[in-house]
MIMAR-906381 format. One record per atom (N, C-alpha, C, CB): residue number from 0; x, y, z; atom name. Coordinates in steps of 0.2 Angstrom, whole numbers, plus 5000, padded with zeros to 4 digits. Atoms other than C-alpha are relative to their C-alpha. Glycine has a CB too. Layout:
% residues N
{zalo NUM; {X; Y; Z}; CA} ...
This chain:
% residues 143
{zalo 0; {5005; 5004; 5003}; N} {zalo 0; {5601; 5511; 5418}; CA} {zalo 0; {4993; 5000; 5003}; C} {zalo 0; {5002; 4992; 5000}; CB} {zalo 1; {5007; 4999; 4996}; N} {zalo 1; {5587; 5512; 5432}; CA} {zalo 1; {4997; 5006; 4997}; C} {zalo 1; {5002; 5000; 5007}; CB} {zalo 2; {5003; 4994; 5002}; N} {zalo 2; {5584; 5530; 5426}; CA} {zalo 2; {4997; 4999; 4994}; C} {zalo 2; {5005; 5005; 5000}; CB} {zalo 3; {5003; 5002; 5007}; N} {zalo 3; {5581; 5524; 5408}; CA} {zalo 3; {4994; 4996; 5001}; C} {zalo 3; {5006; 4997; 4996}; CB} {zalo 4; {5006; 5004; 4999}; N} {zalo 4; {5569; 5511; 5414}; CA} {zalo 4; {4994; 5004; 5002}; C} {zalo 4; {5002; 4994; 5004}; CB} {zalo 5; {5005; 4996; 4997}; N} {zalo 5; {5560; 5523; 5425}; CA} {zalo 5; {4996; 5005; 4995}; C} {zalo 5; {5002; 5003; 5006}; CB} {zalo 6; {5002; 4995; 5005}; N} {zalo 6; {5558; 5535; 5410}; CA} {zalo 6; {4997; 4997; 4994}; C} {zalo 6; {5006; 5004; 4998}; CB} {zalo 7; {5003; 5003; 5005}; N} {zalo 7; {5552; 5522; 5398}; CA} {zalo 7; {4993; 5001; 5000}; C} {zalo 7; {5001; 4992; 5000}; CB} {zalo 8; {5007; 4998; 5000}; N} {zalo 8; {5535; 5527; 5392}; CA} {zalo 8; {4995; 4994; 5002}; C} {zalo 8; {4998; 5002; 4993}; CB} {zalo 9; {5004; 5006; 4998}; N} {zalo 9; {5528; 5509; 5396}; CA} {zalo 9; {5002; 4997; 5006}; C} {zalo 9; {4999; 4995; 4994}; CB} {zalo 10; {4998; 5003; 4993}; N} {zalo 10; {5536; 5507; 5413}; CA} {zalo 10; {4994; 5000; 5004}; C} {zalo 10; {5006; 5004; 5003}; CB} {zalo 11; {5005; 5001; 4995}; N} {zalo 11; {5524; 5500; 5426}; CA} {zalo 11; {5003; 4997; 5006}; C} {zalo 11; {4994; 4996; 4997}; CB} {zalo 12; {4998; 5003; 4994}; N} {zalo 12; {5528; 5498; 5444}; CA} {zalo 12; {4996; 4994; 5002}; C} {zalo 12; {5001; 5005; 5005}; CB} {zalo 13; {5004; 5006; 4998}; N} {zalo 13; {5514; 5486; 5445}; CA} {zalo 13; {5000; 4994; 4995}; C} {zalo 13; {4993; 5003; 5001}; CB} {zalo 14; {5000; 5005; 5005}; N} {zalo 14; {5519; 5475; 5431}; CA} {zalo 14; {5000; 4993; 5003}; C} {zalo 14; {5007; 5001; 4996}; CB} {zalo 15; {5001; 5007; 4998}; N} {zalo 15; {5514; 5456; 5434}; CA} {zalo 15; {5001; 4996; 4994}; C} {zalo 15; {4994; 4999; 5004}; CB} {zalo 16; {4998; 5005; 5006}; N} {zalo 16; {5523; 5446; 5420}; CA} {zalo 16; {4997; 4993; 5001}; C} {zalo 16; {5007; 5000; 4999}; CB} {zalo 17; {5002; 5007; 4999}; N} {zalo 17; {5519; 5429; 5428}; CA} {zalo 17; {4992; 5000; 4998}; C} {zalo 17; {5001; 4998; 5007}; CB} {zalo 18; {5007; 5000; 5001}; N} {zalo 18; {5500; 5433; 5428}; CA} {zalo 18; {4998; 5001; 4992}; C} {zalo 18; {4997; 5005; 5004}; CB} {zalo 19; {5001; 4999; 5007}; N} {zalo 19; {5501; 5439; 5410}; CA} {zalo 19; {5002; 4994; 4996}; C} {zalo 19; {5004; 5006; 4998}; CB} {zalo 20; {4997; 5006; 5005}; N} {zalo 20; {5511; 5424; 5402}; CA} {zalo 20; {4997; 4993; 5003}; C} {zalo 20; {5007; 5000; 5000}; CB} {zalo 21; {5001; 5006; 4998}; N} {zalo 21; {5505; 5410; 5413}; CA} {zalo 21; {4994; 4996; 4996}; C} {zalo 21; {4997; 5000; 5007}; CB} {zalo 22; {5005; 5004; 5004}; N} {zalo 22; {5489; 5406; 5403}; CA} {zalo 22; {5003; 4998; 4993}; C} {zalo 22; {4994; 5005; 4999}; CB} {zalo 23; {4997; 5002; 5006}; N} {zalo 23; {5499; 5406; 5387}; CA} {zalo 23; {5005; 4994; 5001}; C} {zalo 23; {5004; 5006; 4997}; CB} {zalo 24; {4995; 5006; 4999}; N} {zalo 24; {5513; 5395; 5394}; CA} {zalo 24; {4996; 4994; 5001}; C} {zalo 24; {5004; 5002; 5006}; CB} {zalo 25; {5004; 5006; 4998}; N} {zalo 25; {5500; 5383; 5401}; CA} {zalo 25; {4997; 4996; 4994}; C} {zalo 25; {4994; 5002; 5005}; CB} {zalo 26; {5003; 5003; 5006}; N} {zalo 26; {5493; 5380; 5383}; CA} {zalo 26; {5006; 4999; 4995}; C} {zalo 26; {4994; 5003; 4998}; CB} {zalo 27; {4995; 5000; 5005}; N} {zalo 27; {5510; 5380; 5375}; CA} {zalo 27; {5001; 5005; 4995}; C} {zalo 27; {4999; 4993; 4996}; CB} {zalo 28; {5000; 4994; 5004}; N} {zalo 28; {5508; 5397; 5367}; CA} {zalo 28; {5007; 5004; 5001}; C} {zalo 28; {4994; 5004; 5000}; CB} {zalo 29; {4993; 4996; 4998}; N} {zalo 29; {5527; 5401; 5369}; CA} {zalo 29; {5001; 5006; 4996}; C} {zalo 29; {5005; 4995; 4999}; CB} {zalo 30; {4999; 4994; 5004}; N} {zalo 30; {5527; 5412; 5354}; CA} {zalo 30; {4996; 5006; 5002}; C} {zalo 30; {4999; 4999; 4993}; CB} {zalo 31; {5004; 4995; 4997}; N} {zalo 31; {5513; 5422; 5361}; CA} {zalo 31; {5002; 5003; 5007}; C} {zalo 31; {4993; 4997; 5002}; CB} {zalo 32; {4996; 4998; 4994}; N} {zalo 32; {5522; 5423; 5378}; CA} {zalo 32; {5006; 5005; 4998}; C} {zalo 32; {5002; 4994; 5004}; CB} {zalo 33; {4995; 4996; 5003}; N} {zalo 33; {5537; 5430; 5369}; CA} {zalo 33; {4998; 5007; 4998}; C} {zalo 33; {5005; 4996; 4995}; CB} {zalo 34; {5003; 4993; 5003}; N} {zalo 34; {5527; 5443; 5360}; CA} {zalo 34; {4997; 5004; 5005}; C} {zalo 34; {4995; 4998; 4995}; CB} {zalo 35; {5003; 4996; 4995}; N} {zalo 35; {5518; 5448; 5375}; CA} {zalo 35; {5005; 5004; 5005}; C} {zalo 35; {4995; 4996; 5005}; CB} {zalo 36; {4994; 4997; 4996}; N} {zalo 36; {5534; 5451; 5385}; CA} {zalo 36; {5003; 5005; 4996}; C} {zalo 36; {5005; 4995; 5003}; CB} {zalo 37; {4997; 4996; 5004}; N} {zalo 37; {5542; 5459; 5371}; CA} {zalo 37; {4996; 5007; 4999}; C} {zalo 37; {5002; 4997; 4993}; CB} {zalo 38; {5005; 4994; 5001}; N} {zalo 38; {5527; 5471; 5369}; CA} {zalo 38; {5001; 5005; 5006}; C} {zalo 38; {4993; 4998; 4999}; CB} {zalo 39; {4999; 4996; 4994}; N} {zalo 39; {5531; 5477; 5387}; CA} {zalo 39; {5007; 5004; 5000}; C} {zalo 39; {4999; 4996; 5006}; CB} {zalo 40; {4993; 4997; 5000}; N} {zalo 40; {5549; 5482; 5383}; CA} {zalo 40; {5000; 5007; 4997}; C} {zalo 40; {5005; 4996; 4996}; CB} {zalo 41; {4995; 5001; 4995}; N} {zalo 41; {5558; 5493; 5387}; CA} {zalo 41; {4998; 5001; 5007}; C} {zalo 41; {5005; 5006; 4998}; CB} {zalo 42; {5002; 4999; 4993}; N} {zalo 42; {5548; 5496; 5402}; CA} {zalo 42; {5001; 4994; 5005}; C} {zalo 42; {4993; 5002; 5000}; CB} {zalo 43; {4999; 5006; 4996}; N} {zalo 43; {5550; 5478; 5408}; CA} {zalo 43; {5007; 4998; 5000}; C} {zalo 43; {4995; 4995; 4997}; CB} {zalo 44; {4993; 5002; 5001}; N} {zalo 44; {5568; 5477; 5404}; CA} {zalo 44; {5003; 4999; 5007}; C} {zalo 44; {5005; 5004; 4996}; CB} {zalo 45; {4997; 5002; 4993}; N} {zalo 45; {5578; 5470; 5419}; CA} {zalo 45; {4996; 4998; 5005}; C} {zalo 45; {5004; 5006; 5002}; CB} {zalo 46; {5005; 5003; 4995}; N} {zalo 46; {5563; 5463; 5427}; CA} {zalo 46; {5002; 4993; 5000}; C} {zalo 46; {4992; 5001; 4998}; CB} {zalo 47; {4998; 5007; 4999}; N} {zalo 47; {5569; 5446; 5434}; CA} {zalo 47; {4994; 4996; 4997}; C} {zalo 47; {5001; 4998; 5007}; CB} {zalo 48; {5006; 5004; 5002}; N} {zalo 48; {5551; 5439; 5430}; CA} {zalo 48; {5000; 5000; 4992}; C} {zalo 48; {4994; 5003; 5003}; CB} {zalo 49; {5001; 4999; 5007}; N} {zalo 49; {5551; 5446; 5412}; CA} {zalo 49; {5005; 4996; 4997}; C} {zalo 49; {5001; 5007; 4998}; CB} {zalo 50; {4995; 5004; 5003}; N} {zalo 50; {5568; 5438; 5408}; CA} {zalo 50; {4999; 4993; 5001}; C} {zalo 50; {5007; 5002; 5002}; CB} {zalo 51; {5002; 5007; 4998}; N} {zalo 51; {5563; 5422; 5417}; CA} {zalo 51; {4995; 4997; 4995}; C} {zalo 51; {4999; 4999; 5007}; CB} {zalo 52; {5006; 5002; 5004}; N} {zalo 52; {5547; 5421; 5407}; CA} {zalo 52; {5003; 4999; 4993}; C} {zalo 52; {4994; 5005; 5000}; CB} {zalo 53; {4998; 5001; 5006}; N} {zalo 53; {5556; 5424; 5391}; CA} {zalo 53; {5005; 4994; 4999}; C} {zalo 53; {5004; 5007; 4998}; CB} {zalo 54; {4996; 5006; 5000}; N} {zalo 54; {5569; 5411; 5395}; CA} {zalo 54; {4996; 4993; 4999}; C} {zalo 54; {5004; 4999; 5006}; CB} {zalo 55; {5004; 5006; 5001}; N} {zalo 55; {5555; 5398; 5398}; CA} {zalo 55; {4996; 4999; 4993}; C} {zalo 55; {4995; 5000; 5006}; CB} {zalo 56; {5003; 5000; 5007}; N} {zalo 56; {5546; 5403; 5382}; CA} {zalo 56; {5005; 4998; 4995}; C} {zalo 56; {4996; 5007; 4999}; CB} {zalo 57; {4995; 5002; 5005}; N} {zalo 57; {5561; 5402; 5372}; CA} {zalo 57; {5002; 4993; 5000}; C} {zalo 57; {5007; 5005; 5000}; CB} {zalo 58; {4999; 5007; 4999}; N} {zalo 58; {5565; 5385; 5379}; CA} {zalo 58; {4995; 4996; 4997}; C} {zalo 58; {5001; 4998; 5008}; CB} {zalo 59; {5006; 5003; 5002}; N} {zalo 59; {5548; 5380; 5375}; CA} {zalo 59; {5000; 5000; 4992}; C} {zalo 59; {4993; 5003; 5002}; CB} {zalo 60; {5000; 5000; 5007}; N} {zalo 60; {5551; 5385; 5357}; CA} {zalo 60; {5006; 4997; 4997}; C} {zalo 60; {5000; 5008; 4998}; CB} {zalo 61; {4994; 5003; 5002}; N} {zalo 61; {5567; 5376; 5356}; CA} {zalo 61; {5006; 5004; 4999}; C} {zalo 61; {4999; 4996; 4994}; CB} {zalo 62; {4995; 4995; 5001}; N} {zalo 62; {5578; 5391; 5356}; CA} {zalo 62; {5004; 5001; 5006}; C} {zalo 62; {4997; 5008; 4998}; CB} {zalo 63; {4996; 5000; 4993}; N} {zalo 63; {5590; 5386; 5369}; CA} {zalo 63; {5005; 5005; 5001}; C} {zalo 63; {5004; 4993; 5000}; CB} {zalo 64; {4995; 4995; 4999}; N} {zalo 64; {5603; 5399; 5365}; CA} {zalo 64; {4997; 5006; 5003}; C} {zalo 64; {5004; 5001; 4994}; CB} {zalo 65; {5003; 4994; 4998}; N} {zalo 65; {5591; 5413; 5367}; CA} {zalo 65; {4997; 4999; 5007}; C} {zalo 65; {4994; 5001; 4995}; CB} {zalo 66; {5002; 5002; 4993}; N} {zalo 66; {5584; 5404; 5383}; CA} {zalo 66; {5005; 5001; 5005}; C} {zalo 66; {4997; 4993; 5000}; CB} {zalo 67; {4994; 4999; 4996}; N} {zalo 67; {5601; 5404; 5390}; CA} {zalo 67; {5002; 5007; 5001}; C} {zalo 67; {5006; 4996; 4997}; CB} {zalo 68; {4998; 4992; 4999}; N} {zalo 68; {5604; 5423; 5387}; CA} {zalo 68; {4995; 5003; 5004}; C} {zalo 68; {4999; 5003; 4993}; CB} {zalo 69; {5005; 4997; 4996}; N} {zalo 69; {5587; 5427; 5395}; CA} {zalo 69; {5001; 4998; 5007}; C} {zalo 69; {4993; 4998; 4998}; CB} {zalo 70; {4999; 5002; 4993}; N} {zalo 70; {5591; 5416; 5410}; CA} {zalo 70; {5006; 5004; 5003}; C} {zalo 70; {5002; 4993; 5000}; CB} {zalo 71; {4994; 4996; 4997}; N} {zalo 71; {5608; 5425; 5412}; CA} {zalo 71; {4997; 5008; 5002}; C} {zalo 71; {5005; 5001; 4995}; CB} {zalo 72; {5003; 4993; 4999}; N} {zalo 72; {5598; 5442; 5411}; CA} {zalo 72; {4996; 5000; 5006}; C} {zalo 72; {4996; 5003; 4994}; CB} {zalo 73; {5004; 5001; 4994}; N} {zalo 73; {5586; 5436; 5424}; CA} {zalo 73; {5004; 5000; 5006}; C} {zalo 73; {4995; 4994; 5000}; CB} {zalo 74; {4996; 5000; 4994}; N} {zalo 74; {5600; 5432; 5436}; CA} {zalo 74; {5004; 5006; 5001}; C} {zalo 74; {5005; 4994; 4999}; CB} {zalo 75; {4997; 4993; 5000}; N} {zalo 75; {5609; 5448; 5432}; CA} {zalo 75; {4995; 5005; 5003}; C} {zalo 75; {5002; 5003; 4993}; CB} {zalo 76; {5005; 4996; 4997}; N} {zalo 76; {5593; 5457; 5437}; CA} {zalo 76; {4999; 4999; 5007}; C} {zalo 76; {4993; 5000; 4996}; CB} {zalo 77; {5000; 5002; 4993}; N} {zalo 77; {5592; 5448; 5453}; CA} {zalo 77; {5006; 5002; 5004}; C} {zalo 77; {4999; 4992; 5001}; CB} {zalo 78; {4994; 4998; 4997}; N} {zalo 78; {5610; 5451; 5457}; CA} {zalo 78; {5001; 5008; 5001}; C} {zalo 78; {5006; 4998; 4996}; CB} {zalo 79; {5000; 4992; 5000}; N} {zalo 79; {5608; 5470; 5453}; CA} {zalo 79; {4996; 5002; 5006}; C} {zalo 79; {4997; 5003; 4994}; CB} {zalo 80; {5004; 4998; 4994}; N} {zalo 80; {5594; 5471; 5466}; CA} {zalo 80; {5003; 4998; 5006}; C} {zalo 80; {4993; 4996; 5000}; CB} {zalo 81; {4996; 5002; 4994}; N} {zalo 81; {5604; 5461; 5479}; CA} {zalo 81; {5006; 5005; 5002}; C} {zalo 81; {5002; 4993; 4999}; CB} {zalo 82; {4995; 4996; 4999}; N} {zalo 82; {5618; 5473; 5476}; CA} {zalo 82; {4999; 5007; 5003}; C} {zalo 82; {5004; 5001; 4994}; CB} {zalo 83; {5002; 4994; 4998}; N} {zalo 83; {5608; 5488; 5482}; CA} {zalo 83; {4999; 5001; 5007}; C} {zalo 83; {4993; 5002; 4997}; CB} {zalo 84; {5001; 4999; 4993}; N} {zalo 84; {5607; 5484; 5500}; CA} {zalo 84; {5001; 4993; 5004}; C} {zalo 84; {4993; 5003; 5002}; CB} {zalo 85; {5000; 5007; 4997}; N} {zalo 85; {5605; 5470; 5513}; CA} {zalo 85; {4994; 4997; 5002}; C} {zalo 85; {5004; 5002; 5007}; CB} {zalo 86; {5006; 5003; 4998}; N} {zalo 86; {5587; 5468; 5514}; CA} {zalo 86; {4997; 5002; 5006}; C} {zalo 86; {4999; 4993; 4998}; CB} {zalo 87; {5002; 4998; 4993}; N} {zalo 87; {5586; 5476; 5531}; CA} {zalo 87; {4996; 5006; 4999}; C} {zalo 87; {5006; 5000; 5004}; CB} {zalo 88; {5004; 4993; 5000}; N} {zalo 88; {5575; 5491; 5536}; CA} {zalo 88; {5005; 5005; 4999}; C} {zalo 88; {4996; 5000; 5007}; CB} {zalo 89; {4995; 4995; 5001}; N} {zalo 89; {5591; 5501; 5537}; CA} {zalo 89; {5003; 5000; 4994}; C} {zalo 89; {5006; 4999; 5006}; CB} {zalo 90; {4997; 5000; 5006}; N} {zalo 90; {5598; 5495; 5521}; CA} {zalo 90; {4995; 4995; 4995}; C} {zalo 90; {5007; 4997; 5000}; CB} {zalo 91; {5005; 5004; 5004}; N} {zalo 91; {5583; 5489; 5510}; CA} {zalo 91; {5003; 4999; 4993}; C} {zalo 91; {4993; 5003; 5000}; CB} {zalo 92; {4999; 5001; 5007}; N} {zalo 92; {5584; 5482; 5493}; CA} {zalo 92; {4996; 5005; 4996}; C} {zalo 92; {4999; 4993; 4998}; CB} {zalo 93; {5003; 4996; 5005}; N} {zalo 93; {5580; 5494; 5479}; CA} {zalo 93; {4997; 4996; 4994}; C} {zalo 93; {5004; 5006; 4998}; CB} {zalo 94; {5003; 5003; 5005}; N} {zalo 94; {5567; 5488; 5467}; CA} {zalo 94; {4996; 5005; 4996}; C} {zalo 94; {4996; 4994; 5002}; CB} {zalo 95; {5004; 4995; 5004}; N} {zalo 95; {5558; 5496; 5452}; CA} {zalo 95; {4993; 4998; 5000}; C} {zalo 95; {5003; 4999; 4993}; CB} {zalo 96; {5007; 5003; 5001}; N} {zalo 96; {5543; 5485; 5453}; CA} {zalo 96; {4999; 4996; 5006}; C} {zalo 96; {4998; 4996; 4994}; CB} {zalo 97; {5001; 5004; 4995}; N} {zalo 97; {5534; 5476; 5467}; CA} {zalo 97; {5001; 4993; 4998}; C} {zalo 97; {4992; 5001; 5002}; CB} {zalo 98; {4998; 5007; 5002}; N} {zalo 98; {5536; 5460; 5457}; CA} {zalo 98; {5007; 4998; 5001}; C} {zalo 98; {4997; 4999; 4993}; CB} {zalo 99; {4992; 5001; 4999}; N} {zalo 99; {5555; 5462; 5458}; CA} {zalo 99; {5001; 4998; 5007}; C} {zalo 99; {5004; 5007; 4998}; CB} {zalo 100; {4999; 5002; 4993}; N} {zalo 100; {5554; 5461; 5477}; CA} {zalo 100; {4998; 4992; 5001}; C} {zalo 100; {4995; 5004; 5005}; CB} {zalo 101; {5002; 5006; 5000}; N} {zalo 101; {5544; 5445; 5475}; CA} {zalo 101; {5005; 4995; 4996}; C} {zalo 101; {4993; 4999; 4997}; CB} {zalo 102; {4995; 5004; 5004}; N} {zalo 102; {5556; 5438; 5462}; CA} {zalo 102; {5006; 4999; 5005}; C} {zalo 102; {5003; 5004; 4994}; CB} {zalo 103; {4995; 5002; 4996}; N} {zalo 103; {5570; 5440; 5475}; CA} {zalo 103; {4998; 4995; 5006}; C} {zalo 103; {5002; 5007; 5004}; CB} {zalo 104; {5002; 5005; 4995}; N} {zalo 104; {5560; 5431; 5489}; CA} {zalo 104; {5000; 4993; 4997}; C} {zalo 104; {4993; 5003; 5002}; CB} {zalo 105; {5001; 5007; 5003}; N} {zalo 105; {5556; 5417; 5477}; CA} {zalo 105; {5006; 4997; 4998}; C} {zalo 105; {4995; 5000; 4995}; CB} {zalo 106; {4994; 5002; 5002}; N} {zalo 106; {5573; 5416; 5470}; CA} {zalo 106; {5005; 4997; 5006}; C} {zalo 106; {5004; 5005; 4997}; CB} {zalo 107; {4996; 5002; 4994}; N} {zalo 107; {5580; 5414; 5488}; CA} {zalo 107; {4997; 4993; 5003}; C} {zalo 107; {4999; 5005; 5005}; CB} {zalo 108; {5003; 5007; 4998}; N} {zalo 108; {5569; 5398; 5490}; CA} {zalo 108; {4995; 5001; 5006}; C} {zalo 108; {5005; 4996; 5003}; CB} {zalo 109; {5005; 4999; 4994}; N} {zalo 109; {5557; 5407; 5503}; CA} {zalo 109; {4993; 5001; 4997}; C} {zalo 109; {5002; 5007; 5003}; CB} {zalo 110; {5007; 4999; 5002}; N} {zalo 110; {5538; 5408; 5502}; CA} {zalo 110; {4998; 5007; 5004}; C} {zalo 110; {4996; 4994; 5001}; CB} {zalo 111; {5003; 4994; 4997}; N} {zalo 111; {5531; 5426; 5505}; CA} {zalo 111; {4993; 4998; 5004}; C} {zalo 111; {4999; 5005; 4995}; CB} {zalo 112; {5006; 5001; 4997}; N} {zalo 112; {5517; 5426; 5518}; CA} {zalo 112; {4996; 5006; 5001}; C} {zalo 112; {5002; 4997; 5008}; CB} {zalo 113; {5004; 4994; 4999}; N} {zalo 113; {5513; 5444; 5520}; CA} {zalo 113; {5004; 5006; 4997}; C} {zalo 113; {4998; 5002; 5007}; CB} {zalo 114; {4996; 4994; 5002}; N} {zalo 114; {5518; 5461; 5513}; CA} {zalo 114; {4996; 5006; 5003}; C} {zalo 114; {5000; 5001; 4992}; CB} {zalo 115; {5003; 4994; 4997}; N} {zalo 115; {5515; 5478; 5522}; CA} {zalo 115; {5004; 5006; 4999}; C} {zalo 115; {4998; 4999; 5007}; CB} {zalo 116; {4996; 4994; 5001}; N} {zalo 116; {5520; 5495; 5519}; CA} {zalo 116; {5002; 5003; 5007}; C} {zalo 116; {4996; 5006; 4996}; CB} {zalo 117; {4998; 4998; 4994}; N} {zalo 117; {5531; 5502; 5532}; CA} {zalo 117; {5004; 5007; 4998}; C} {zalo 117; {5006; 4995; 5004}; CB} {zalo 118; {4997; 4993; 5002}; N} {zalo 118; {5534; 5521; 5529}; CA} {zalo 118; {5000; 4999; 4992}; C} {zalo 118; {5007; 5001; 5003}; CB} {zalo 119; {4999; 5001; 5007}; N} {zalo 119; {5541; 5521; 5511}; CA} {zalo 119; {5003; 4993; 4998}; C} {zalo 119; {5005; 5006; 4998}; CB} {zalo 120; {4997; 5007; 5002}; N} {zalo 120; {5547; 5503; 5512}; CA} {zalo 120; {4994; 4995; 5000}; C} {zalo 120; {5005; 4998; 5005}; CB} {zalo 121; {5004; 5005; 5000}; N} {zalo 121; {5538; 5487; 5508}; CA} {zalo 121; {5004; 4994; 5005}; C} {zalo 121; {4998; 4997; 4993}; CB} {zalo 122; {4997; 5006; 4995}; N} {zalo 122; {5541; 5473; 5522}; CA} {zalo 122; {4996; 4994; 4997}; C} {zalo 122; {4999; 5002; 5007}; CB} {zalo 123; {5002; 5007; 5002}; N} {zalo 123; {5539; 5455; 5516}; CA} {zalo 123; {5002; 4995; 5005}; C} {zalo 123; {5002; 4998; 4993}; CB} {zalo 124; {4998; 5005; 4995}; N} {zalo 124; {5538; 5442; 5529}; CA} {zalo 124; {4998; 4993; 4997}; C} {zalo 124; {4995; 5001; 5006}; CB} {zalo 125; {5000; 5007; 5003}; N} {zalo 125; {5541; 5424; 5523}; CA} {zalo 125; {4997; 4995; 5005}; C} {zalo 125; {5007; 4998; 4998}; CB} {zalo 126; {5003; 5005; 4996}; N} {zalo 126; {5533; 5408; 5530}; CA} {zalo 126; {5005; 4997; 5005}; C} {zalo 126; {4997; 4994; 4995}; CB} {zalo 127; {4995; 5002; 4995}; N} {zalo 127; {5549; 5404; 5539}; CA} {zalo 127; {5002; 5006; 5005}; C} {zalo 127; {5006; 4997; 4997}; CB} {zalo 128; {4999; 4994; 4996}; N} {zalo 128; {5548; 5421; 5548}; CA} {zalo 128; {5006; 5005; 4998}; C} {zalo 128; {5001; 4998; 5007}; CB} {zalo 129; {4995; 4995; 5003}; N} {zalo 129; {5562; 5429; 5537}; CA} {zalo 129; {4996; 5006; 4998}; C} {zalo 129; {5004; 4997; 4994}; CB} {zalo 130; {5002; 4994; 5002}; N} {zalo 130; {5559; 5447; 5535}; CA} {zalo 130; {5005; 5004; 4996}; C} {zalo 130; {4998; 5004; 5007}; CB} {zalo 131; {4996; 4996; 5004}; N} {zalo 131; {5565; 5458; 5521}; CA} {zalo 131; {4997; 5006; 4998}; C} {zalo 131; {5002; 4996; 4994}; CB} {zalo 132; {5003; 4993; 5002}; N} {zalo 132; {5563; 5476; 5516}; CA} {zalo 132; {5002; 5002; 4993}; C} {zalo 132; {5002; 5005; 5006}; CB} {zalo 133; {4999; 4998; 5007}; N} {zalo 133; {5562; 5483; 5499}; CA} {zalo 133; {4998; 5008; 4999}; C} {zalo 133; {4996; 4996; 4995}; CB} {zalo 134; {5001; 4993; 5002}; N} {zalo 134; {5562; 5501; 5493}; CA} {zalo 134; {4997; 5001; 4993}; C} {zalo 134; {5006; 5005; 5002}; CB} {zalo 135; {5003; 4999; 5007}; N} {zalo 135; {5550; 5504; 5478}; CA} {zalo 135; {5000; 5007; 4998}; C} {zalo 135; {4994; 4996; 5000}; CB} {zalo 136; {5001; 4993; 5002}; N} {zalo 136; {5551; 5523; 5479}; CA} {zalo 136; {5005; 5002; 4994}; C} {zalo 136; {5002; 5004; 5006}; CB} {zalo 137; {4996; 4998; 5006}; N} {zalo 137; {5557; 5531; 5463}; CA} {zalo 137; {5006; 5004; 5002}; C} {zalo 137; {4996; 5004; 4995}; CB} {zalo 138; {4994; 4996; 4998}; N} {zalo 138; {5569; 5542; 5472}; CA} {zalo 138; {5006; 4996; 5002}; C} {zalo 138; {4998; 5005; 5006}; CB} {zalo 139; {4994; 5005; 4998}; N} {zalo 139; {5579; 5527; 5479}; CA} {zalo 139; {5002; 4997; 4994}; C} {zalo 139; {4997; 4996; 5006}; CB} {zalo 140; {4998; 5004; 5006}; N} {zalo 140; {5578; 5518; 5463}; CA} {zalo 140; {5004; 5004; 4995}; C} {zalo 140; {4994; 4998; 4996}; CB} {zalo 141; {4996; 4996; 5004}; N} {zalo 141; {5585; 5533; 5454}; CA} {zalo 141; {5007; 5001; 5002}; C} {zalo 141; {4997; 5007; 4999}; CB} {zalo 142; {4994; 4998; 4997}; N} {zalo 142; {5600; 5534; 5465}; CA} {zalo 142; {5005; 4995; 4998}; C} {zalo 142; {5000; 5000; 5008}; CB} 
């Protein structure tokens, strides 16, 4: 599945769903948020942020069944990332997008303080001094 996402013509490793939909969500334009995220598919598929945004927007539209489906997909995307390693330098988590790394950090209840490249890895340090490593290289993501 990762291979197919990477090969999608509109795949963007720098995708920032939250920044895209936040203005729409803040004014109650839930349909606009759904349309904006759907326009990014298939490149945004399995982005925890994309599915969480769709869940929130569908909830705002009153589509609770669709919201539940998107919430399940957001959690599945997070679980998929966590299954790729331990978050350590020796066994980093593989992500397709930088925002996916932040999704993992935020879902864990942590607050990111800094991010720095360490070789081919991204190291994120949280405000509580937790340190996690993510591999955003396409070679690792394709494995």
